[in-house]
N, C-alpha and C positions, 0 to 999 in steps of 0.2 A: 503493499500499500504506499510505497514512496512516492509514486508517480501520481496516480489518480484512481477514481473508482471504476473505471471502463474495465470490463472483465471480472469483477468482483462480485459474486453472488450475494445479493441484499440479506440472504439469510445467515451469513458470515459476518454482517456489519450492524443490522438491526437487532435490537434487543426484544422486539414485539414477537410474540409467538406465532406460529404458522396461520392462525386463522384471522389475525389482526394485522399481518404484515400486508401492506398495500402498494408494494413495489416489486417488479418483476425484474427490470434490467436497468443497470446504468449504461446511457449511450455516450454520453459526453460529460467531462467534469473538468473543471479548471479550479483547482483547490481552494483559492482565496476569491474566487469571482462568482462560480456558479455551476449549475448542473443542469443534464436534461436526462428523465428516466420516465420509464413506461410502466404502465399496469392495464391488465384487462380484467375486469369484474368477473367474478365467479358466481354461479348459482347462489351461493351463500351469500354474497354480498347484495344481491338483489332480492333476496326471499322476502316475501310479504311486503314487497314494496313497488308492484306491476312491472318487474324485471328493469326498473330504473335504478341507477347508482345514485344514492342521495348525495345532496350537496354537502352535507356534514361529512360524509365519507371521502367525497373529493379534497375538502379541506384536509382532513387528516391524511390521504395519500400524499397530496402536494407537502404538507410539513414533514412525513417521513422521507419522501424523496428528496427534499431540501434542507432544511434547518437540522433534521436529526440526522440525516447521512453526511451531510458536509461537515457538521460539527464534530461527530463522532470521528470522522476521518482526522480532522485538523488534532483533535485532542488525542487520539491514539498516535498521531505523528510526534507531537509534543511530548508524550510520555514514553514514547518508543516501545509501545507495546500494541496488543491485538484488542480487539472489542472485548473479549473475554474479561480483561483486566478491569474495563470499565463495569461490566455487570456487577462485581461486589462493591462498587463505590457509589454509583450515580444513577439516577432514575430519570430519563427524559420527560419533561412535561412543557405543556403549553404554559405560556407567561400570558399572551394576548392573541387575537385576531384582529386585526384592523379592517378595513373595507375590503368586502369581497363582491363582485357582481358577477351573476350568472346570466349568459347569453344564448346558451343552450344546454342539452342534457346528455347524459351517457346511459347507453343500455348494455344489457348482458350480450355479449358478441363483440363490442366495441374494445378498441385499445386508445388509451390515452396518452399522451406526454405531458409531463409537468416539467416547466421551464423556469427554474429558480434563479434570480440574481440576488447575491448576498450584498445587503445593504450596510450590516453591522454585524461585528464579531469580536466579543471581549469577555473575559471569565466565563467560558463555557455558554456564554449566552450568544445567541445568533438571530437575526431579521432577515427576512427574503421577501422580495417582491416577486410576482410572477405571474404565469398563465398557465392554464390548463387547454390543451388542444386535442380534439379527436382526430385520430391518424387514419389517413385514407387506406381503406382494404388493399392488404398484399404488399404495402410498402415495406423494405428491409431498412429499419430504423439504424441499426449500426451502420450500414452503408451511407444512409443518408446522412448522418451526423458525423462521419469519419473526418471531414474537412471542416467542422464547425468551428467558430472563432469567438472570442469574447466581444468583439465586436458586433457580429450578428447575434449573440446572446442579448446584448443591450438593446438592440433594435426590434428584437423578436423576428429576425429575418429568415423565416421560413416560407415555403411553397403555400400560395394561396389555396391548395388542395387540403391542407389542414383547416379544421373547424375550430375556431375558438369557443370554448365552452365557459370560461371562467377567467376573471381576473382579479388578482389577489394581492393584497397591500399589506406590509407590517406583520407577517405571519412571524411570531416570536416564540423561541422555546428556549429553555435552559436546562442544562443536567445539574441536577440538584442532589447534594450528597445525600445519602440513604438516610443518614442519622437525623439530617434535616427534615427530609421528606417524611419520616416516621413520626416526627414530633407535630409536624402539620397534620398529620392523619387523624 
């Protein structure tokens, strides 16, 4: 994990259990700037909700793909260790959710990307802005994002074939020491 998260299985990085992990693949990552990750909702994700992936779950998926993945990567790099080292010390937690606006929806069978831009990172706290896009059917995301850049990230410079689903601002999370988290509970 010295370079970036491309090629790393999210199950190796995210502390979430398999039924709550909402990231399938990291397609592009610049450690101090941002990330592009994808997810395809499962039957469990849309159960009892008209086969639609709920907005609150989209926010969670975006947070896992951005603030949790990127901050975990940076903290592991700083501590010169693997994510397992963090499991015993920290709990990832939402601090706040800023403005979120939905323009479309996601259904079972769709794949979407979270494009996150890191706007703040200090003391295990990270803030990201970004967007969620529905991916055109059959597109190879690894190939598509193989030459992506920080400049393109900042402009959301992607094909018009992607459908904007949501725009998110000030999504904030922090890794809280387990001792402090238990006191808050």
